[in-house]
N, C-alpha and C positions, 0 to 999 in steps of 0.2 A: 560777516558770518554771525548767525543767530546764536543765542545762548545755549540751546540744546545741542547744536553742532559742536560747540566748544566742549560741552560735557562728554560728547561721544569720543573726542580725541584724547581724553584723559584715561589712562589705564585703571586708575583707582575706581572711577565710576563704571567703567566697562565691567570690572570684576564685581563690584558691589551691587550694581543693578541686576546683574545676572543672578546673584544669590537672592536678592530681594524678590525677583520674579518667580524663582523656583519656590520660595517660601510662600508667596501669595497664592500661587497655583495649588500648592499642597494644602494650605489652610483654608483657602476660600475667602480670606479677609486679610487686612493689614494687621499683622501681629507676629509674635515670635521674634527670634533673634538669628543672626548669622555669624559665622566664625570669621575672624580677621587673621587667623593663624598663617594664611598664605599671602598676606599682604606685606609688602616691604615697609621699612621704617619711613621711607619718603612718602609712600602712599598713605600710611596712617597719619603722617604729619599733614598731608593735604586734606584728609578727611577731618582732622581736628580743626584746621583752619576754616573749613566749610561749615561744620556743625556747631562750632564753639565748645565742643566737648574736649577736655584737656587731653593732650597727647599721652600723658602718664596714665590716665584712666582707661583710654582705649587700649593702650599697650598692656596694662595690667589685666583687664578683663578679657582681652583678645576676642572681643565680640561687640556687636552693637545691635540694639533692638530696632525694629522697623518703626515703632512708635517714637523712640528717641530721635531717629532721623527725621521723622515727619514733624515733630515739635520744633526742630531747628529751622525748618523751611521759612517761617515768617521773618527770620533775620537774614534771609538771602534774597537774591534777585528772583527767586521762584516763590515769593511770598503768596502769590495768588493760586498756587498749586497745592493740591493734596499729594501725598506720596503716590497714590494710584494714578492720578492725572500726570504726574511727572514721569512715571514709568511708561505710561502709554504714549506720551509725547516722545520719550527717548526711543522707544521701539517702533513708533509710527503705526501702532495697531492697538485695538482693544484687547486688554488682557482678560483672559477667562480662567476661572478656577478649573480644577480637574473635572468636576461634575458638569460644568458648562461645556468644557471641551468634549467630554464624552457625548453629551446630548447633541452638540453640533456635529460631531463625527457620525453619529447614528443617522442624523438627517441627511448628511452628505452621502452616506453609504446607501440609504434608501433611494435617494434621487438617482444615484449611479445605477442601482439595480433596475429601476424603472426605465431608465434610458436604454440599458442593455437588453431588457425584455422587448422593448419596441424595436430596437435595431436588429436583434437576432431572434426573431419570433419563432423560427423553426426549431430552435433549441431552447425554448422557454423553460423546459423541464430542467435543463442544466443550470440556467440562471436562477431558477427557483431553489435548486439545491444549494447553490452558492449563498443565497440569501439567508439560509438557515444557520450558517456559520457554525457548523459542527467541527469536530476534530479533524475530519477528512477534508475540510475546505480552508483550514487556517493558512496553508501555504499559498492558496490562491489569493487570500486577502492580503498577504504580505506583498504580493505582486501589485495588487490594487493600490496599496498604500505607497509603494515605491514609484510606480509608473503606470498610471491609468491607461496611457496610450498602448503600452505593451499588453495589458490585459485585453483591451479592445481588439488588438491584433490577434491574440490567442483565441478569443471567442470567435472572431471571424474565421480562423483556421478550423475550429471545431465545427462550425456551421458548414464550411466547405467540405470537410471530411465526411460528415454525415450525408451531405448531398451526394458525394461520390459513392459512398457505401450504398445508398438507396438506388443509384443508377446501376450498380454492379450486383444488385440483389439476385441471389440464385447462382452466381458465378463464384469461382475461386480466384483470388488475386493475391499475389505475393506482396509482402509488406513494402519492399523497396519501390514497387510500382505505384502503390498507394501514396508513398512518400513523394515520389516524383510528381504525381498528379496534383497533390495538395500543398506541397511546400516548394516544389521545384528542385528538390535535392533528394536523391535516392537514399541518403543516410539521415534525412531530416526527421525520421520517426524512430531512430535508434533509442535504446533505453537511456543513453547518456544525454539526450536532447530534451529540452523542456517540452517541445511539442509531442515527442514520443510518450513522455510521462503523462501529459495532459490528455492525450487521446485515450490511453488506458483508463485513466480516471473517468473520463466522460463515458466510456463504454460500460464501466461498472455502474455508474449513476443511471445510465439508460436502462440497464437490466433491472435495476431496482424500480425505476419508473414504470417498467412493464410488469412489475409485480413478481419478478423472479428473485430467488434467494441469491444473495451476493456475498462472497467472502472477500474482504479487502486484504487479499494475500498478494505478496509481491514476489512469489517464486516464479521462475521462468516457466515452469509447467502450467501453473494456473493462468499466467498471462497469455500463453499460447492457446490455452483452451478458450479463454475469453475472446481473443482475436478470431478464433475459429468459428465462434457463434455468428460472426459477421462475414464469414467467407474470406478471412485474411490469414495468410500463412507467413510466418517468419521465415521458415526454411522447410520445404517439403522433401528434402533429402535427409537432413539430419534427424528429423522427426520420424522414427521408425519403430516397428514392433516385430518380434520374432514369433514364428508359429510353425507347427507341423500338422499335417493331416486335416487341413482346411481346404475346401473348394470354393471357388468364386465364379460368378457368372457376369457377363456383360450383355445385357439385354436378352437374357434367356440362353445364352451360349456359354458353356463352361470354358473358363480361361485356360488355355493350353499349358501355361507355365505352372499354375497352381495344380493342375491335373497331373503333370509330369512329376512335380515335387512329391505328391502323394504316392504315385506309383513307384517312385524310386526311393521312398523314405528319406527325402531330403528336407532339411530344415530351411525355412525361408526367412530372410531379414527383409521386411517389407517397408520401404519408405512411404511416407504419406502420399507422394506422387503416384505410387502404384495402387495404394488403397483407394484413392479417389476415383480411379478408373473403373472399378467394378461396381455393379449395381446390386449384388446379392452375395452374401457369404454364409457358408454352412459347413458343419463338420462332415468329413468323408464318411463317418459312420456314427450311429447313435444320435442322441439328442442333447448331450452334455459336453461342454468344453471346459477343460481344466486350465485355470489361469494361475500363474506363479509370478511372484515379485522378484525372487532371487535368481539371477542368471546362472550361477554355478549349480544350484539345486535343479533348476529347470533343465539344464543340459544333461545332467545325470539321469533324470527321470525320462527325458526324451529317448536317451540311449536304451533304457530298460523297457520302455513302452513305445516302440516305434510306430505302432498302429493307432495310438490314441491321439485325439485332437487336443493339442496343448498350445498354450500361448504363454510367452514370457514378456513381462512389461519392463524389465530392467529397472525396478524401483518405481518412482513416481511415473504415472502414465504420461507419455507424450501424446500429442494430438492424434497420431496415427493409431495408438492403442485404443483411445476412446472411440475413434471412428470405427475400428474393427469390432469392438464390443457393441457399439450402436447397431451395426449391421446384424450381428448375431441375435441380439435381443429382439430386434424388429422382426426377425423371422421366427421368433418363438422358442429359441433354444435357451437352455439353462446354463448358467455360469457357476462353476465351483471355484471359489477363490481362496488362495492360501498365501500368506505373506509372513515376514518376520514378526515375532511377538515382541516388538518394541514400539514406542510411541509413534514413530514415523510409519511403520507398517500398519498399525491399527488405524491411523488417519487415512491411509490409502484405502484400506478395506471399507471404512465408513463412507468415504466418498463414493465408492463403487455401489455400496448398498443403497445410499440415498438416491443415487441416480437411477438404478435399475430395480430397486424394490424386491419384489418376490421372485424375480428372475435370477436372483443371486443367493447362493448358499455359501457358508464359510466351511472350509475344509481344514480341520485341525487348527482352528483359531479359537480355542476355548480355554477356560480356566484350568481344566484337567491337564491338557497338554502343557500349559504354562507351568503349573506346579511341578509336574514331572521334570520339566526342563530346569527349573530352579533347583530342585532337589539334586539333580545330576551335577549342577554347578557347585553346589555345597559339598557334595561328595568328592568332587575333584579339587576342592579347596580354592574356590575363586577368591580373589583379593577384593578388599573394600573399594579399590579404585575402579572396579567394574560397576559400581552403583550408578544408576542413571542420575544425571544432573537435574536440578529442579526445573530448569528452563525446558528440558525435554518432557518431564512429567507434566508440565503445564499444558502441553499440546493435547493431552487427553481430555481437557475440559470441553473441547469442541465436539466430542464424540456423542452422537445421538442414537445410534443403532442399538436397539434393545438386546440383540444377540451378542453384542460385545460388552454389555454392562458388567457381567461378572468378571470377565477378563480385565477390563479397565480397573475395576475396584481392587482386584488382586495385585495388579501391577503398581497401582498407587501405594499399596501396602508394602510390597516386596522391593520395589524400585530397582529391578534387575531386568535386563533384556534377555530373551531367549530366541536364538536365531534358527532358521529353518534347517541348517546343516545338522543341528542336534536332534531333530526329530524326522529326518528324511526317511528313516526306516518305517515310520508310520505312513508317510506320503506315498511311498512306492506301491505297497499292496492296496492302499486306499483308492488309487486311481483306477484300478481294474475291477473293483468290487461293484 
């Protein structure tokens, strides 16, 4: 057995050389000292015998410098070694300081990216995004560092998924069937699965590659909307929207159910499955459709205005709601939107305005209505625990609609939410004016 192999068998050198290696990697040179606090008396005795430094000195200082150890080597069987050479022989590899390790890792990563771009050329835009190493790709690089084979498998899946999406272009496909076709498992693209999360990430990156605005939001509603851009539905029954006095056509023929609902003043809950069947949507009368966020308020207003075209989104718009608004705006109809005067309600309003522009007007979503609501709360003696938390106020930073600016500024100042129930008396006459 050679001399290095003998060293490897001794716990004192296993521990000591591990500390030496970390110190060298950190400093980039042989220098500094390491602690002996966790070494046993027997191990310190062995170290004393090897270096010629007295046991008492080592125990008293409870440390040893790397240069002390190196200076002792000429008196040992490793007289022809520097400490760095000895460490490299012990570990069987060249030791690199942190800067060298970093440079080497950059080279390896660049080589990996080039390999992946050649292997997965049809999704080069995704590999290019990975190469930028932004905060949105750090989790991908953790996979690369841990298991390159797994990352290659995931990239192969993304390429396969986009090939499937391309083949299905123009059609609507439910997510479990996309999963079955691309992973062999109908649950393989669930949110809890790595491939499900990676597909959503790739779709966001693809939208950005196409030049479209992308929000890296992880809400279910935003994810469903993103999937919908590619004709993928998570669930076309649970995604629904509520409306009254809207008519729809299928290839120029009025849909009998929508027509009967208007004639009988019946409110419809329309799942995405039914919204997708129609080719055109329009109000039964007039050119304006009234859209409300709050279901309780919407139900009350529907009862009092049974002949008006009204839509209820039930908070954040599901894909069915977006599809219905798409159809109305495409036909040139106007949207009057009203939601709760809280950060979440304003975010929804801003999303709608950004998507439909001048086709949308806000209906009692202004600073005047807000201040009146706040004053009413003060009059009624609202408690301080009704103040909006800072994490909710922070949501207002994303608002871009100029029509909402005064409201946003006032809410940042007052830090109180005003809900539609408190100003429903404004909404009811407003809908028929």
